[in-house]
C-alpha positions as CSV (number, residue, x, y, z in Angstrom):
1,X,-31.4,-10.8,100.2
2,X,-32.7,-12.3,97.0
3,X,-36.4,-12.3,96.6
4,X,-36.6,-14.9,93.9
5,X,-38.2,-18.3,94.4
6,X,-36.1,-21.1,93.2
7,X,-33.7,-23.7,94.3
8,X,-30.9,-21.2,94.9
9,X,-28.9,-20.9,98.1
10,X,-30.3,-18.7,100.8
11,X,-28.1,-17.3,103.5
12,X,-29.0,-15.9,106.9
13,X,-26.9,-14.3,109.5
14,X,-25.6,-15.6,112.8
15,X,-25.3,-19.2,113.8
16,X,-28.5,-20.3,112.1
17,X,-26.6,-21.3,109.0
18,X,-24.2,-23.4,111.1
19,X,-27.1,-25.5,112.5
20,X,-28.8,-26.0,109.2
21,X,-31.6,-23.5,109.5
22,X,-30.4,-21.3,106.6
23,X,-28.4,-23.6,104.4
24,X,-29.2,-24.7,100.9
25,X,-32.9,-25.0,100.1
26,X,-33.9,-28.0,98.1
27,X,-37.0,-28.5,96.1
28,X,-38.9,-31.8,95.9
29,X,-37.6,-32.3,92.4
30,X,-34.0,-32.0,93.4
31,X,-33.7,-33.4,96.9
32,X,-30.0,-33.8,97.5
33,X,-29.4,-34.8,93.9
34,X,-31.9,-37.8,94.0
35,X,-34.7,-37.5,91.5
36,X,-38.2,-38.2,93.1
37,X,-40.3,-38.6,90.0
38,X,-43.7,-40.1,90.7
39,X,-43.2,-40.1,94.4
40,X,-44.5,-37.8,97.2
41,X,-42.6,-38.6,100.3
42,X,-44.6,-38.7,103.6
43,X,-41.9,-37.0,105.6
44,X,-38.2,-36.2,105.1
45,X,-37.3,-39.3,107.1
46,X,-39.3,-41.7,104.9
47,X,-37.4,-42.3,101.7
48,X,-39.6,-45.1,100.4
49,X,-42.5,-45.0,98.0
50,X,-45.7,-45.2,100.1
51,X,-47.3,-47.5,97.6
52,X,-45.0,-50.3,98.8
53,X,-46.4,-49.9,102.4
54,X,-50.0,-50.8,101.5
55,X,-50.9,-54.3,102.6
56,X,-53.6,-55.9,100.5
57,X,-52.7,-59.5,101.3
58,X,-52.5,-61.7,104.4
59,X,-49.6,-61.2,106.8
60,X,-48.7,-64.9,106.9
61,X,-47.4,-67.3,104.3
62,X,-49.4,-70.4,103.6
63,X,-48.0,-73.6,102.0
64,X,-48.9,-74.1,98.4
65,X,-52.4,-75.4,98.0
66,X,-53.4,-74.7,101.6
67,X,-56.7,-73.0,102.4
68,X,-57.0,-69.9,104.5
69,X,-59.1,-71.4,107.3
70,X,-57.7,-72.2,110.7
71,X,-57.0,-75.8,111.5
72,X,-57.7,-77.7,114.6
73,X,-54.3,-77.0,116.1
74,X,-54.7,-73.2,115.8
75,X,-58.2,-73.3,117.2
76,X,-57.0,-75.3,120.1
77,X,-54.9,-72.4,121.3
78,X,-58.1,-70.6,122.5
79,X,-59.1,-73.7,124.4
80,X,-55.7,-74.1,126.0
81,X,-55.6,-70.4,127.0
82,X,-59.0,-70.7,128.6
83,X,-58.0,-73.8,130.5
84,X,-54.9,-72.1,131.7
85,X,-56.9,-69.1,133.0
86,X,-59.4,-71.4,134.7
87,X,-56.6,-73.5,136.1
88,X,-54.9,-70.4,137.5
89,X,-58.2,-69.4,139.1
90,X,-58.6,-72.8,140.8
91,X,-55.0,-72.8,141.9
92,X,-55.5,-69.5,143.5
93,X,-58.6,-70.6,145.3
94,X,-57.2,-73.9,146.5
95,X,-53.9,-72.3,147.5
96,X,-55.7,-69.9,149.7
97,X,-57.8,-72.6,151.3
98,X,-54.6,-74.7,151.9
99,X,-52.9,-71.8,153.6
100,X,-55.9,-71.0,155.8
101,X,-56.3,-74.7,156.8
102,X,-52.6,-75.1,157.6
103,X,-52.5,-71.9,159.7
104,X,-55.6,-72.9,161.6
105,X,-54.2,-76.4,162.1
106,X,-51.0,-75.2,163.5
107,X,-52.7,-72.7,165.9
108,X,-55.1,-75.3,167.2
109,X,-52.4,-77.9,167.7
110,X,-50.2,-75.4,169.6
111,X,-53.2,-74.3,171.7
112,X,-54.5,-77.7,172.6
113,X,-51.1,-79.4,172.8
114,X,-52.4,-82.5,170.9
115,X,-52.3,-83.7,167.4
116,X,-55.5,-85.6,166.5
117,X,-58.5,-85.6,164.2
118,X,-60.3,-83.1,166.3
119,X,-57.7,-80.5,165.1
120,X,-58.4,-81.5,161.5
121,X,-62.1,-81.1,161.8
122,X,-61.8,-77.8,163.7
123,X,-59.3,-76.4,161.2
124,X,-61.5,-77.4,158.3
125,X,-64.6,-75.8,159.9
126,X,-62.8,-72.6,160.7
127,X,-61.2,-72.5,157.2
128,X,-64.7,-72.8,155.6
129,X,-66.1,-70.1,157.9
130,X,-63.3,-67.6,157.2
131,X,-63.2,-68.3,153.5
132,X,-67.0,-67.6,153.1
133,X,-67.2,-64.8,155.7
134,X,-67.8,-62.2,153.0
135,X,-71.2,-63.8,152.4
136,X,-72.7,-62.7,155.7
137,X,-73.8,-65.0,158.5
138,X,-75.5,-67.4,156.0
139,X,-72.2,-67.6,154.0
140,X,-70.2,-68.3,157.2
141,X,-72.7,-71.1,158.2
142,X,-72.5,-72.6,154.7
143,X,-68.7,-72.4,154.6
144,X,-68.4,-73.9,158.1
145,X,-70.8,-76.7,157.2
146,X,-68.8,-77.5,154.0
147,X,-65.5,-77.5,155.9
148,X,-67.0,-79.7,158.7
149,X,-68.4,-82.1,156.2
150,X,-65.2,-82.4,154.1
151,X,-62.8,-82.7,157.0
152,X,-65.2,-85.1,158.9
153,X,-65.3,-87.4,155.8
154,X,-61.5,-87.2,155.6
155,X,-61.2,-88.1,159.3
156,X,-63.6,-91.0,158.8
157,X,-61.6,-92.3,155.8
158,X,-58.3,-91.8,157.5
159,X,-59.4,-93.8,160.6
160,X,-61.5,-96.4,158.9
161,X,-59.1,-99.3,159.5
162,X,-58.7,-98.3,163.2
163,X,-62.5,-98.0,163.7
164,X,-63.1,-101.3,161.9
165,X,-60.5,-103.0,164.1
166,X,-62.1,-101.6,167.2
167,X,-65.5,-102.8,166.2
168,X,-64.2,-106.3,165.5
169,X,-62.6,-106.5,168.9
170,X,-65.8,-105.4,170.6
171,X,-67.9,-108.0,168.8
172,X,-65.6,-110.9,169.9
């Protein structure tokens, strides 16, 4: 073996030379015949001057004469995103309430064998009670009262014409 340090060929025995472990040794000055003056490559896979990779400017292109502040349209994206998240939260809550109300309504109707406003009020009350059951007995009472109030008002509104007609017939 040669003991000189240079850019000469070094050979090793076995299959190492076949797989590239012992082939020709290249220096930085003569890397595969490409001169690298003024460059220090970061790795053998990066064949670009690292000075080109430094970003000292913005990453977007502005029209000529435009300032670098965000406009109303760009600032609106934050508001739109917040509304979508809030809307998704409300949709999840209301969807859960609708599912509970429907399930209770069907069960009460099948149990009683009748379809009337009492089913509506009972389903609304039970929905409020179950939805707020994680708040203890006080939460159950508040949820039940809220369900009873809302469905009671709905039943009143839904039957207003019928009740008004009944009152007029009684007064005659």
